[in-house]
C-alpha positions in Angstrom: -3.1 -18.2 7.4 -3.9 -15.9 4.5 -1.3 -13.3 5.4 1.4 -15.9 5.8 0.5 -17.6 2.5 0.5 -14.2 0.8 4.0 -13.5 2.2 5.2 -16.8 0.7 3.7 -15.9 -2.7 5.2 -12.5 -2.7 8.6 -13.8 -1.8 8.3 -16.4 -4.6 7.3 -13.7 -7.1 10.3 -11.4 -6.0 12.7 -14.5 -6.2 11.6 -15.5 -9.8 11.3 -11.9 -10.9 14.8 -10.9 -9.9 16.2 -14.1 -11.1 14.7 -13.5 -14.6 16.0 -9.9 -14.6 19.5 -11.1 -13.7 19.3 -13.7 -16.5 18.0 -11.0 -19.0 20.8 -8.7 -18.1 23.4 -11.5 -18.0 24.5 -10.6 -14.6 26.4 -13.4 -12.8 26.4 -11.7 -9.4 24.1 -13.8 -7.2 22.9 -10.8 -5.3 19.7 -10.5 -7.5 18.9 -14.2 -7.3 19.8 -15.0 -3.7 20.7 -11.9 -1.7 17.8 -9.6 -2.1 15.1 -12.4 -2.0 16.6 -13.8 1.2 16.3 -10.5 3.0 12.8 -9.9 1.7 11.9 -13.5 2.7 13.0 -12.7 6.2 10.5 -9.9 6.4 7.5 -11.4 4.6 7.8 -14.9 6.0 9.3 -14.5 9.5 8.7 -11.0 10.8 5.1 -10.6 9.5 4.1 -14.1 10.9 5.6 -13.3 14.2 3.9 -9.9 14.5 0.6 -11.5 13.5 1.0 -14.3 16.1 1.8 -11.7 18.8 -1.3 -9.7 18.0 -3.6 -12.8 18.1 -2.0 -14.0 21.3 -2.5 -10.6 22.9 -6.2 -10.4 21.7 -6.8 -13.9 23.1 -5.3 -13.0 26.5 -7.4 -9.9 26.7 -10.6 -11.9 25.8 -9.9 -14.7 28.3 -8.9 -12.2 31.0 -12.3 -10.4 30.6 -14.2 -13.6 30.8 -12.4 -14.8 33.9 -12.9 -11.5 35.7 -16.6 -11.7 35.5 
């Protein structure tokens, strides 16, 4: 839970940070406020959560497999 919450917090910080930089530089291209944060959100929210779920599932399968074998 902590890693997924941290990914959400990092994505939010990047979103607000790039939005404020775009506003400060008076850039009307939405790549700074929408494009880049969307790509980073895919990594921090989805990919990181999927990898973590995969690792925990594999660890659980190994643990249960070892207990059943005995």
